[in-house]
BAKE-616850 format. One record per residue (C-alpha): residue in three letters; chain; x, y, z. Coordinates in nm, 2 decimals. Layout:
BEGIN
NODE  residuo  cadena      px      py      pz
NODE      ALA       A       X       Y       Z
...
//
This chain:
BEGIN
NODE  residuo  cadena      px      py      pz
NODE      MET       A   -7.10    6.10   15.55
NODE      THR       A   -6.82    6.22   15.71
NODE      GLY       A   -6.47    6.29   15.59
NODE      PRO       A   -6.37    6.34   15.17
NODE      ALA       A   -6.41    6.06   14.94
NODE      ASP       A   -6.01    6.04   14.94
NODE      TYR       A   -6.02    5.89   15.28
NODE      GLN       A   -6.20    5.55   15.45
NODE      VAL       A   -6.20    5.54   15.83
NODE      TYR       A   -6.03    5.22   15.94
NODE      TRP       A   -6.02    5.04   16.29
NODE      GLY       A   -5.74    4.93   16.51
NODE      ASP       A   -5.58    4.82   16.83
NODE      PHE       A   -5.24    4.89   16.87
NODE      HIS       A   -5.15    4.81   17.23
NODE      LYS       A   -5.33    4.43   17.30
NODE      HIS       A   -5.05    4.18   17.42
NODE      ALA       A   -5.00    3.83   17.26
NODE      THR       A   -4.77    3.65   17.52
NODE      GLU       A   -4.77    3.58   17.88
NODE      PRO       A   -4.87    3.67   18.17
NODE      VAL       A   -5.18    3.82   17.99
NODE      ALA       A   -5.22    3.59   17.70
NODE      THR       A   -5.03    3.29   17.53
NODE      LEU       A   -4.90    3.17   17.22
NODE      ASP       A   -5.05    2.85   17.21
NODE      ARG       A   -5.36    3.03   17.04
NODE      ILE       A   -5.20    3.33   16.86
NODE      ASP       A   -5.35    3.23   16.54
NODE      GLU       A   -5.68    3.16   16.68
NODE      ALA       A   -5.64    3.51   16.84
NODE      LEU       A   -5.54    3.67   16.54
NODE      ILE       A   -5.86    3.52   16.35
NODE      ASP       A   -6.08    3.66   16.66
NODE      ALA       A   -5.92    4.01   16.60
NODE      SER       A   -5.97    4.01   16.22
NODE      HIS       A   -6.37    3.98   16.29
NODE      ASN       A   -6.32    4.29   16.53
NODE      VAL       A   -6.07    4.54   16.42
NODE      ASP       A   -5.91    4.61   16.09
NODE      ILE       A   -5.55    4.68   16.21
NODE      TYR       A   -5.39    4.50   16.45
NODE      PRO       A   -5.01    4.54   16.57
NODE      VAL       A   -4.92    4.21   16.76
NODE      LEU       A   -4.74    4.30   17.08
NODE      CYS       A   -4.52    4.09   17.20
NODE      TYR       A   -4.50    4.17   17.62
NODE      PRO       A   -4.10    4.08   17.73
NODE      PHE       A   -4.18    4.05   18.09
NODE      THR       A   -4.25    3.77   18.36
NODE      TRP       A   -4.30    3.74   18.74
NODE      PHE       A   -4.01    3.63   18.92
NODE      ALA       A   -3.97    3.60   19.26
NODE      ALA       A   -3.77    3.85   19.46
NODE      GLY       A   -3.38    3.74   19.46
NODE      ASP       A   -3.44    3.46   19.25
NODE      ILE       A   -3.41    3.61   18.89
NODE      GLY       A   -3.40    3.26   18.72
NODE      PHE       A   -3.72    3.11   18.82
NODE      GLU       A   -4.04    3.28   18.70
NODE      TYR       A   -4.38    3.26   18.88
NODE      ARG       A   -4.74    3.19   18.74
NODE      VAL       A   -5.05    3.32   18.89
NODE      THR       A   -5.12    2.99   19.06
NODE      ASP       A   -4.79    3.01   19.25
NODE      ARG       A   -4.93    3.26   19.44
NODE      ASP       A   -4.87    3.09   19.80
NODE      ARG       A   -4.50    3.09   19.70
NODE      TRP       A   -4.43    3.41   19.61
NODE      GLY       A   -4.31    3.58   19.87
NODE      MET       A   -4.25    3.93   19.73
NODE      ARG       A   -4.25    3.95   19.32
NODE      GLU       A   -4.11    4.17   19.07
NODE      GLU       A   -4.12    4.26   18.69
NODE      THR       A   -3.85    4.14   18.51
NODE      VAL       A   -3.67    4.41   18.28
NODE      GLN       A   -3.50    4.36   17.93
NODE      ASN       A   -3.47    4.06   17.78
NODE      ARG       A   -3.49    3.67   17.83
NODE      PRO       A   -3.38    3.39   17.60
NODE      GLN       A   -3.74    3.30   17.60
NODE      PHE       A   -3.85    3.64   17.50
NODE      LEU       A   -3.69    3.60   17.17
NODE      GLU       A   -3.83    3.29   17.11
NODE      TRP       A   -4.20    3.49   17.16
NODE      TRP       A   -4.08    3.75   16.93
NODE      ASP       A   -3.96    3.49   16.65
NODE      ARG       A   -4.33    3.35   16.67
NODE      ILE       A   -4.50    3.66   16.68
NODE      GLN       A   -4.34    3.78   16.35
NODE      ARG       A   -4.44    3.44   16.18
NODE      ALA       A   -4.79    3.47   16.27
NODE      VAL       A   -4.80    3.83   16.20
NODE      ALA       A   -4.68    3.77   15.82
NODE      ASP       A   -4.94    3.46   15.81
NODE      HIS       A   -5.19    3.70   15.89
NODE      ASN       A   -5.14    4.00   15.71
NODE      ASP       A   -5.40    4.02   15.41
NODE      PRO       A   -5.44    4.37   15.25
NODE      GLY       A   -5.78    4.51   15.19
NODE      GLU       A   -5.92    4.28   15.48
NODE      PHE       A   -5.66    4.27   15.78
NODE      VAL       A   -5.36    4.45   15.82
NODE      THR       A   -5.11    4.32   16.10
NODE      PHE       A   -4.77    4.49   16.22
NODE      PRO       A   -4.49    4.28   16.47
NODE      GLY       A   -4.45    4.51   16.77
NODE      TYR       A   -4.36    4.48   17.12
NODE      GLU       A   -4.38    4.68   17.45
NODE      TRP       A   -4.04    4.81   17.54
NODE      ASN       A   -3.89    4.65   17.84
NODE      GLY       A   -3.62    4.92   17.95
NODE      ASN       A   -3.62    5.20   18.22
NODE      ARG       A   -4.00    5.28   18.17
NODE      ARG       A   -4.00    5.43   18.51
NODE      ALA       A   -3.79    5.72   18.41
NODE      TRP       A   -3.89    5.76   18.06
NODE      GLY       A   -4.24    5.63   18.04
NODE      ASP       A   -4.38    5.34   17.84
NODE      HIS       A   -4.36    5.31   17.48
NODE      ASN       A   -4.48    5.03   17.23
NODE      VAL       A   -4.27    5.00   16.92
NODE      ILE       A   -4.42    4.93   16.62
NODE      HIS       A   -4.22    4.78   16.32
NODE      PHE       A   -4.33    4.85   15.97
NODE      ALA       A   -4.26    4.48   15.89
NODE      GLU       A   -4.10    4.18   16.02
NODE      GLY       A   -3.75    4.16   16.06
NODE      GLY       A   -3.69    4.39   16.31
NODE      PRO       A   -3.51    4.31   16.69
NODE      LEU       A   -3.66    4.31   16.99
NODE      ASP       A   -3.46    4.58   17.12
NODE      ASP       A   -3.42    4.60   17.50
NODE      ALA       A   -3.21    4.87   17.51
NODE      TRP       A   -3.23    5.04   17.89
NODE      LYS       A   -3.25    5.42   17.84
NODE      LEU       A   -3.52    5.55   17.56
NODE      PRO       A   -3.27    5.78   17.42
NODE      ARG       A   -3.08    5.44   17.32
NODE      LEU       A   -3.38    5.31   17.20
NODE      PHE       A   -3.48    5.59   16.98
NODE      ASP       A   -3.10    5.60   16.84
NODE      HIS       A   -3.14    5.21   16.75
NODE      LEU       A   -3.46    5.29   16.62
NODE      ASN       A   -3.37    5.56   16.36
NODE      ASP       A   -3.07    5.39   16.25
NODE      LEU       A   -3.29    5.08   16.13
NODE      GLU       A   -3.34    5.05   15.77
NODE      MET       A   -3.70    4.96   15.80
NODE      PRO       A   -3.94    5.23   16.00
NODE      ALA       A   -4.04    5.19   16.29
NODE      LEU       A   -4.28    5.39   16.56
NODE      ALA       A   -4.24    5.42   16.94
NODE      ILE       A   -4.60    5.49   17.07
NODE      PRO       A   -4.61    5.62   17.43
NODE      HIS       A   -4.91    5.51   17.63
NODE      HIS       A   -5.06    5.57   17.97
NODE      THR       A   -4.87    5.88   17.98
NODE      ALA       A   -5.03    6.05   18.26
NODE      TYR       A   -4.91    5.92   18.59
NODE      LYS       A   -4.67    6.07   18.79
NODE      ALA       A   -4.35    6.21   18.66
NODE      GLY       A   -4.10    5.97   18.70
NODE      GLU       A   -4.33    5.69   18.78
NODE      ARG       A   -4.40    5.58   18.42
NODE      ALA       A   -4.55    5.88   18.31
NODE      LYS       A   -4.39    6.00   17.96
NODE      ASP       A   -4.11    6.22   17.98
NODE      TRP       A   -4.20    6.49   17.71
NODE      GLU       A   -3.86    6.67   17.75
NODE      LEU       A   -3.75    6.34   17.54
NODE      HIS       A   -3.97    6.32   17.22
NODE      ASP       A   -3.90    6.24   16.85
NODE      PRO       A   -4.20    6.32   16.63
NODE      ALA       A   -4.10    6.11   16.37
NODE      LEU       A   -4.10    5.80   16.60
NODE      SER       A   -4.38    5.95   16.79
NODE      PRO       A   -4.66    6.08   16.59
NODE      VAL       A   -4.93    5.98   16.80
NODE      THR       A   -4.97    5.92   17.18
NODE      GLU       A   -5.26    5.68   17.34
NODE      VAL       A   -5.53    5.91   17.50
NODE      TYR       A   -5.74    5.67   17.63
NODE      SER       A   -5.65    5.26   17.71
NODE      THR       A   -5.81    5.05   17.98
NODE      HIS       A   -5.60    5.25   18.25
NODE      GLY       A   -5.83    5.55   18.13
NODE      SER       A   -5.78    5.87   18.00
NODE      SER       A   -5.43    6.07   17.98
NODE      GLU       A   -5.59    6.35   17.82
NODE      GLY       A   -5.49    6.56   18.12
NODE      VAL       A   -5.53    6.56   18.49
NODE      GLY       A   -5.85    6.78   18.49
NODE      THR       A   -6.06    6.62   18.19
NODE      PRO       A   -6.37    6.44   18.22
NODE      VAL       A   -6.26    6.08   18.19
NODE      PRO       A   -6.11    5.95   18.50
NODE      MET       A   -5.75    5.72   18.51
NODE      ASP       A   -5.82    5.54   18.79
NODE      ALA       A   -5.82    5.18   18.66
NODE      ASN       A   -5.50    5.05   18.78
NODE      PRO       A   -5.46    5.19   19.14
NODE      SER       A   -5.08    5.05   19.16
NODE      MET       A   -4.92    5.28   18.91
NODE      GLY       A   -5.18    5.57   18.96
NODE      PRO       A   -5.31    5.83   19.05
NODE      ARG       A   -5.32    6.05   18.77
NODE      ALA       A   -5.07    6.37   18.81
NODE      SER       A   -4.93    6.67   18.58
NODE      GLY       A   -4.70    6.64   18.36
NODE      GLY       A   -4.69    6.33   18.13
NODE      SER       A   -5.04    6.40   17.97
NODE      PHE       A   -5.15    6.48   17.62
NODE      GLN       A   -5.21    6.83   17.71
NODE      ASP       A   -4.87    6.87   17.88
NODE      ALA       A   -4.74    6.76   17.55
NODE      LEU       A   -4.88    6.99   17.35
NODE      GLU       A   -4.83    7.28   17.62
NODE      GLN       A   -4.46    7.17   17.55
NODE      GLY       A   -4.52    7.27   17.20
NODE      HIS       A   -4.50    6.92   17.06
NODE      ARG       A   -4.72    6.81   16.75
NODE      VAL       A   -4.86    6.46   16.83
NODE      GLY       A   -5.19    6.32   16.75
NODE      VAL       A   -5.40    6.08   16.94
NODE      ILE       A   -5.50    5.73   16.92
NODE      ALA       A   -5.69    5.50   17.20
NODE      SER       A   -5.61    5.13   17.23
NODE      ASN       A   -5.67    4.86   17.48
NODE      ASP       A   -5.37    4.73   17.67
NODE      GLY       A   -5.32    4.40   17.84
NODE      GLY       A   -5.44    4.06   17.72
NODE      GLY       A   -5.82    3.97   17.54
NODE      LEU       A   -5.97    4.02   17.22
NODE      PRO       A   -5.81    4.31   17.06
NODE      GLY       A   -6.04    4.63   17.01
NODE      SER       A   -6.25    4.50   17.31
NODE      TRP       A   -6.54    4.79   17.36
NODE      GLY       A   -6.47    5.02   17.63
NODE      ASP       A   -6.08    4.96   17.67
NODE      GLY       A   -6.02    5.22   17.36
NODE      VAL       A   -5.97    5.17   16.98
NODE      ALA       A   -5.81    5.40   16.74
NODE      GLY       A   -5.97    5.53   16.41
NODE      LEU       A   -5.73    5.60   16.11
NODE      TRP       A   -5.85    5.81   15.82
NODE      ALA       A   -5.66    5.60   15.53
NODE      THR       A   -5.68    5.60   15.16
NODE      ASP       A   -5.72    5.17   15.17
NODE      LEU       A   -5.63    4.92   15.44
NODE      THR       A   -5.27    4.81   15.34
NODE      ARG       A   -4.95    4.88   15.55
NODE      GLU       A   -4.83    5.17   15.37
NODE      ALA       A   -5.19    5.36   15.38
NODE      VAL       A   -5.19    5.29   15.76
NODE      TRP       A   -4.82    5.40   15.81
NODE      ASP       A   -4.93    5.71   15.61
NODE      ALA       A   -5.24    5.81   15.82
NODE      LEU       A   -5.02    5.74   16.17
NODE      THR       A   -4.74    5.96   16.05
NODE      ALA       A   -4.98    6.22   15.92
NODE      ARG       A   -5.14    6.25   16.26
NODE      ARG       A   -5.46    6.15   16.04
NODE      THR       A   -5.60    5.98   16.38
NODE      TYR       A   -5.86    5.96   16.67
NODE      GLY       A   -5.96    5.75   16.95
NODE      THR       A   -6.28    5.66   17.08
NODE      THR       A   -6.33    5.49   17.41
NODE      GLY       A   -6.52    5.20   17.26
NODE      ASP       A   -6.80    5.31   17.02
NODE      ARG       A   -6.70    5.30   16.62
NODE      ILE       A   -6.76    5.71   16.64
NODE      THR       A   -6.72    5.83   16.26
NODE      LEU       A   -6.53    6.17   16.35
NODE      TRP       A   -6.39    6.38   16.09
NODE      TYR       A   -6.23    6.72   16.19
NODE      GLU       A   -6.07    6.96   15.98
NODE      LEU       A   -5.94    7.34   16.07
NODE      ALA       A   -5.95    7.59   15.77
NODE      GLY       A   -5.96    7.31   15.54
NODE      GLU       A   -5.68    7.11   15.71
NODE      PRO       A   -5.75    6.76   15.82
NODE      MET       A   -5.66    6.67   16.18
NODE      GLY       A   -5.31    6.63   16.22
NODE      GLY       A   -5.23    6.90   16.00
NODE      VAL       A   -5.07    7.27   16.02
NODE      VAL       A   -5.22    7.57   15.89
NODE      GLU       A   -5.03    7.84   15.83
NODE      THR       A   -5.23    8.22   15.88
NODE      ASP       A   -5.28    8.49   16.11
NODE      GLU       A   -5.63    8.52   15.99
NODE      PRO       A   -5.95    8.36   16.18
NODE      VAL       A   -5.98    8.03   16.12
NODE      THR       A   -6.32    7.81   16.08
NODE      ALA       A   -6.35    7.48   16.26
NODE      THR       A   -6.54    7.19   16.09
NODE      VAL       A   -6.66    6.89   16.22
NODE      GLU       A   -6.87    6.57   16.10
NODE      VAL       A   -6.96    6.31   16.34
NODE      ASP       A   -7.19    6.00   16.31
NODE      CYS       A   -7.21    5.86   16.63
NODE      ALA       A   -7.31    5.49   16.74
NODE      ARG       A   -7.57    5.65   16.98
NODE      PRO       A   -7.71    6.00   17.03
NODE      LEU       A   -7.46    6.27   17.03
NODE      ASP       A   -7.46    6.51   17.34
NODE      ARG       A   -7.18    6.75   17.27
NODE      VAL       A   -6.91    6.85   17.10
NODE      GLU       A   -6.60    7.06   17.26
NODE      LEU       A   -6.31    7.26   17.08
NODE      VAL       A   -6.02    7.28   17.32
NODE      ALA       A   -5.74    7.49   17.25
NODE      GLU       A   -5.43    7.52   17.52
NODE      GLY       A   -5.59    7.33   17.77
NODE      ARG       A   -5.92    7.49   17.81
NODE      VAL       A   -6.27    7.45   17.64
NODE      ARG       A   -6.30    7.71   17.38
NODE      GLU       A   -6.63    7.63   17.19
NODE      THR       A   -6.89    7.41   17.29
NODE      TYR       A   -7.19    7.27   17.06
NODE      THR       A   -7.46    7.07   17.23
NODE      HIS       A   -7.67    6.84   17.03
NODE      ALA       A   -7.99    6.77   17.26
NODE      SER       A   -8.24    7.00   17.15
NODE      ARG       A   -8.14    6.97   16.78
NODE      TRP       A   -8.31    6.67   16.72
NODE      GLU       A   -8.66    6.51   16.72
NODE      TYR       A   -8.83    6.18   16.65
NODE      PRO       A   -8.99    6.13   16.30
NODE      ALA       A   -9.35    6.09   16.23
NODE      GLU       A   -9.49    5.72   16.31
NODE      ASP       A   -9.55    5.63   15.97
NODE      GLU       A   -9.26    5.84   15.83
NODE      ARG       A   -8.98    5.60   15.70
NODE      ALA       A   -8.64    5.70   15.88
NODE      THR       A   -8.29    5.56   15.98
NODE      TYR       A   -8.26    5.48   16.36
NODE      SER       A   -7.97    5.36   16.58
NODE      VAL       A   -8.07    5.04   16.80
NODE      LEU       A   -7.84    4.90   17.04
NODE      VAL       A   -7.93    4.54   17.12
NODE      GLU       A   -7.74    4.35   17.44
NODE      MET       A   -7.76    3.99   17.57
NODE      GLY       A   -7.62    3.84   17.89
NODE      TRP       A   -7.66    3.90   18.24
NODE      GLY       A   -7.71    3.57   18.37
NODE      PRO       A   -7.60    3.35   18.68
NODE      THR       A   -7.33    3.45   18.93
NODE      PRO       A   -7.12    3.28   19.20
NODE      GLU       A   -7.27    3.57   19.45
NODE      TYR       A   -7.57    3.33   19.44
NODE      GLY       A   -7.41    2.95   19.43
NODE      ASP       A   -7.20    2.76   19.28
NODE      TRP       A   -7.36    2.74   18.93
NODE      HIS       A   -7.24    2.48   18.65
NODE      GLY       A   -7.17    2.61   18.32
NODE      ALA       A   -7.21    2.96   18.40
NODE      GLU       A   -7.13    3.09   18.03
NODE      ASN       A   -7.42    3.22   17.87
NODE      GLU       A   -7.42    3.13   17.49
NODE      PHE       A   -7.63    3.37   17.26
NODE      ASP       A   -7.69    3.17   16.91
NODE      GLY       A   -7.93    3.29   16.66
NODE      ASP       A   -8.04    3.58   16.41
NODE      LEU       A   -8.13    3.94   16.44
NODE      THR       A   -8.38    3.99   16.17
NODE      VAL       A   -8.56    4.31   16.07
NODE      THR       A   -8.94    4.30   15.86
NODE      ASP       A   -9.08    4.61   15.69
NODE      GLY       A   -8.77    4.78   15.72
NODE      ASP       A   -8.40    4.76   15.62
NODE      LEU       A   -8.11    4.66   15.86
NODE      ALA       A   -7.85    4.88   15.73
NODE      ALA       A   -7.53    4.86   15.91
NODE      VAL       A   -7.44    4.64   16.25
NODE      GLN       A   -7.16    4.76   16.46
NODE      PRO       A   -7.03    4.52   16.73
NODE      ARG       A   -6.97    4.60   17.08
NODE      PHE       A   -6.76    4.30   17.17
NODE      ASN       A   -6.55    4.18   17.49
NODE      GLY       A   -6.40    3.82   17.52
NODE      TRP       A   -6.25    3.55   17.26
NODE      GLY       A   -6.48    3.37   17.01
NODE      GLN       A   -6.75    3.65   16.91
NODE      ARG       A   -6.90    3.63   16.59
NODE      TYR       A   -7.16    3.81   16.36
NODE      ASP       A   -7.24    3.77   15.98
NODE      HIS       A   -7.45    4.07   15.86
NODE      ASP       A   -7.66    3.99   15.54
NODE      GLY       A   -7.93    4.18   15.38
NODE      ASP       A   -8.20    4.23   15.67
NODE      SER       A   -8.06    4.00   15.93
NODE      CYS       A   -7.76    3.95   16.12
NODE      SER       A   -7.62    3.59   16.24
NODE      PHE       A   -7.44    3.58   16.55
NODE      SER       A   -7.27    3.37   16.83
NODE      VAL       A   -7.18    3.54   17.13
NODE      THR       A   -7.09    3.41   17.51
NODE      THR       A   -7.10    3.63   17.79
NODE      GLU       A   -7.01    3.54   18.19
NODE      ARG       A   -7.02    3.73   18.50
NODE      ASP       A   -6.69    3.73   18.72
NODE      SER       A   -6.49    3.61   18.40
NODE      PRO       A   -6.14    3.70   18.30
NODE      VAL       A   -6.21    3.57   17.99
NODE      TYR       A   -6.60    3.75   17.89
NODE      GLU       A   -6.79    4.04   17.98
NODE      VAL       A   -7.12    4.06   18.13
NODE      THR       A   -7.29    4.15   17.81
NODE      GLN       A   -7.20    4.15   17.42
NODE      GLY       A   -7.41    4.40   17.18
NODE      PHE       A   -7.46    4.55   16.86
NODE      VAL       A   -7.54    4.88   16.76
NODE      CYS       A   -7.80    4.82   16.46
NODE      THR       A   -7.87    5.08   16.24
NODE      VAL       A   -8.22    5.02   16.11
NODE      SER       A   -8.45    5.19   15.83
NODE      GLY       A   -8.81    5.18   15.88
NODE      THR       A   -9.13    5.32   16.05
NODE      ALA       A   -9.27    5.28   16.38
NODE      ALA       A   -9.44    4.96   16.24
NODE      THR       A   -9.12    4.79   16.15
NODE      THR       A   -9.02    4.50   16.39
NODE      LEU       A   -8.65    4.34   16.49
NODE      SER       A   -8.69    4.00   16.60
NODE      LEU       A   -8.43    3.78   16.76
NODE      ALA       A   -8.48    3.42   16.73
NODE      LEU       A   -8.27    3.22   17.00
NODE      ASP       A   -8.14    2.88   16.99
NODE      ARG       A   -8.15    2.84   17.34
NODE      HIS       A   -8.45    3.08   17.44
NODE      GLU       A   -8.77    3.17   17.35
NODE      ASP       A   -8.81    3.45   17.04
NODE      VAL       A   -8.81    3.80   17.11
NODE      THR       A   -9.00    4.05   16.88
NODE      VAL       A   -9.02    4.43   16.95
NODE      ALA       A   -9.15    4.71   16.72
NODE      LEU       A   -8.95    5.03   16.63
NODE      GLY       A   -9.23    5.23   16.73
NODE      ASP       A   -9.22    5.06   17.09
NODE      LEU       A   -8.83    5.19   17.11
NODE      LEU       A   -8.89    5.55   17.06
NODE      GLY       A   -8.81    5.68   17.41
NODE      ASP       A   -8.83    5.37   17.57
NODE      THR       A   -8.63    5.04   17.65
NODE      HIS       A   -8.75    4.69   17.60
NODE      VAL       A   -8.61    4.44   17.83
NODE      VAL       A   -8.65    4.02   17.86
NODE      ALA       A   -8.54    3.83   18.13
NODE      PHE       A   -8.56    3.44   18.08
NODE      THR       A   -8.66    3.37   18.44
NODE      GLU       A   -8.86    3.02   18.36
NODE      ASP       A   -8.51    2.90   18.22
NODE      CYS       A   -8.36    3.01   18.55
NODE      TYR       A   -8.58    2.83   18.76
NODE      ASP       A   -8.55    2.53   18.56
NODE      ARG       A   -8.14    2.57   18.59
NODE      ILE       A   -8.21    2.64   19.00
NODE      ALA       A   -8.42    2.31   18.99
NODE      ALA       A   -8.15    2.10   18.76
NODE      GLU       A   -7.82    2.22   18.95
NODE      PHE       A   -7.95    2.27   19.31
NODE      GLY       A   -8.25    2.04   19.33
NODE      ARG       A   -8.45    2.36   19.45
NODE      ALA       A   -8.83    2.36   19.30
NODE      ARG       A   -8.98    2.72   19.24
NODE      GLU       A   -9.22    2.67   19.59
NODE      ASP       A   -8.90    2.61   19.74
NODE      ILE       A   -8.72    2.92   19.67
NODE      ASP       A   -8.84    3.18   19.96
NODE      ASN       A   -8.70    3.48   19.77
NODE      PRO       A   -8.80    3.51   19.40
NODE      ASP       A   -8.54    3.75   19.33
NODE      VAL       A   -8.30    3.49   19.32
NODE      ALA       A   -8.45    3.41   18.95
NODE      TYR       A   -8.46    3.74   18.81
NODE      HIS       A   -8.09    3.80   18.91
NODE      ASN       A   -7.93    3.54   18.77
NODE      ALA       A   -8.15    3.49   18.48
NODE      ARG       A   -8.01    3.56   18.11
NODE      LYS       A   -8.15    3.88   17.98
NODE      VAL       A   -8.17    4.07   17.63
NODE      LYS       A   -8.24    4.44   17.66
NODE      PHE       A   -8.32    4.67   17.30
NODE      HIS       A   -8.22    5.03   17.39
NODE      PRO       A   -8.42    5.33   17.29
NODE      ALA       A   -8.43    5.36   16.90
NODE      ALA       A   -8.25    5.69   16.82
NODE      PRO       A   -8.29    5.85   16.49
NODE      ALA       A   -8.02    5.95   16.26
NODE      SER       A   -8.07    6.29   16.36
NODE      ALA       A   -8.00    6.23   16.71
NODE      CYS       A   -7.65    6.09   16.63
NODE      ARG       A   -7.50    6.28   16.33
NODE      ALA       A   -7.43    6.63   16.28
NODE      THR       A   -7.21    6.87   16.12
NODE      VAL       A   -7.06    7.14   16.34
NODE      GLU       A   -6.86    7.45   16.24
NODE      PHE       A   -6.72    7.68   16.49
NODE      ALA       A   -6.62    8.01   16.31
NODE      ASP       A   -6.40    8.31   16.36
NODE      LEU       A   -6.15    8.12   16.59
NODE      PRO       A   -5.83    8.32   16.67
NODE      ALA       A   -5.51    8.24   16.46
NODE      ASP       A   -5.32    8.30   16.79
NODE      ARG       A   -5.39    7.97   16.95
NODE      ASP       A   -5.13    7.72   16.92
NODE      HIS       A   -5.38    7.43   16.82
NODE      TYR       A   -5.72    7.33   16.85
NODE      TYR       A   -5.84    6.96   16.90
NODE      VAL       A   -6.18    6.78   16.93
NODE      ARG       A   -6.37    6.63   17.20
NODE      LEU       A   -6.67    6.49   17.16
NODE      ALA       A   -6.93    6.28   17.39
NODE      GLN       A   -7.24    6.07   17.34
NODE      ARG       A   -7.53    6.10   17.57
NODE      ASP       A   -7.42    5.75   17.73
NODE      GLY       A   -7.08    5.85   17.85
NODE      GLN       A   -6.89    5.71   17.55
NODE      TYR       A   -6.59    5.97   17.40
NODE      ALA       A   -6.39    6.08   17.14
NODE      TRP       A   -6.07    6.29   17.07
NODE      ALA       A   -5.94    6.37   16.72
NODE      SER       A   -5.57    6.51   16.69
NODE      PRO       A   -5.51    6.86   16.67
NODE      VAL       A   -5.48    7.11   16.40
NODE      TRP       A   -5.16    7.33   16.47
NODE      ILE       A   -5.16    7.68   16.36
NODE      GLU       A   -4.83    7.88   16.26
//
């Protein structure tokens, strides 16, 4: 479903760093293997900067040197080690590019005067391009346009204050920047009054007028949207942004074509399948007409759809709400459901000095008297694995609270076909099995806390028997847990929406949609001439 037969949707992260200070090149091959399990497309970014103490440009400081910093600054432009990083990244990119399975590109975050012109990620089509540290963005654009091999310069976190790391849309090259990041770990750069905030980086904030995606459209630029993470960690980490691209196949050439044609969209995390066209023209295209037009939106959400909004010139022009348009099938009727399964929580340093606070969940998810049609990861952190085969999914995931490496939970969105009697079972290596019937999840959650395991750990690690614990909250609050979210029928997650008789005097229309759980997606506009 969703989209024409000519294209397939692929998932990419165009903004994940592979170098210090947020990552390390020592594990780049391992990182690329992890990335290949989570996304289809990964431009491996060199992040050419280090911290240094004020007045001492030659001595670089690591995070562990906090007591010696005094004042610190970020380097700009190249240092010798950055060129070494760049060479190593290009070798790894070439080694791991696997057309049809996993597509890589070499890239870097521009380290010139981004304060004045805004931040850009440079993506080269193939290995062999320079690590360009031009101080002025016009100079960088000139250099990129002079290359024999094509390159892109994708703006990101554009909606900060003008002149303070916001994108300066007065300088825009549509060939180099066909798309911009509408969402990342920073938050949403869609507009200053749009639903998703941009407050994750208080140093660079707050969000301000002038550099947003809507500001770019208001200035007449034809620029599409993607979403991507930013920072270190697992590429495509859930909740920090991921790009959807409609391409003919999974090759560098097809991905590049999708980017330059703006056949792209971005989501906050869930792999929402979204196809949007206006008067038959796909997202990113241009329609020549003076007659009323019809917008068609096909959507297959990971979790229940809340609404689809059609935005033109900074305002919501049409809204479709989905809440009253679906219902649960009869208990004996075979139907398709979305079930989110989460694992994690566990001990926190707030309650004590735990040994081994990581939570390892290894096992199998099995469907009985039904089909496990698809599995979509909600992964954060390195080393997560799953293998969907038939009616079962084997997995090995790790969570940890208060960790820079892992998140509090890892999860899967499972597409299950069956009746109310169909069961989902988790067989875990370190905990008792958990089984729940699909009928018990129709409108309800199912949470299992492994409190007995927590009492055993408290006794082993702190010498406190159960009868010695005054407040039993400590067991539940530090227990590892599993949660089955309510099963949502396919009719709650899928929709085909038409907005008809739209006036052709608008410059453009784009789509914003929301799931009920707060996950968002944005589709590139279609413009009208």
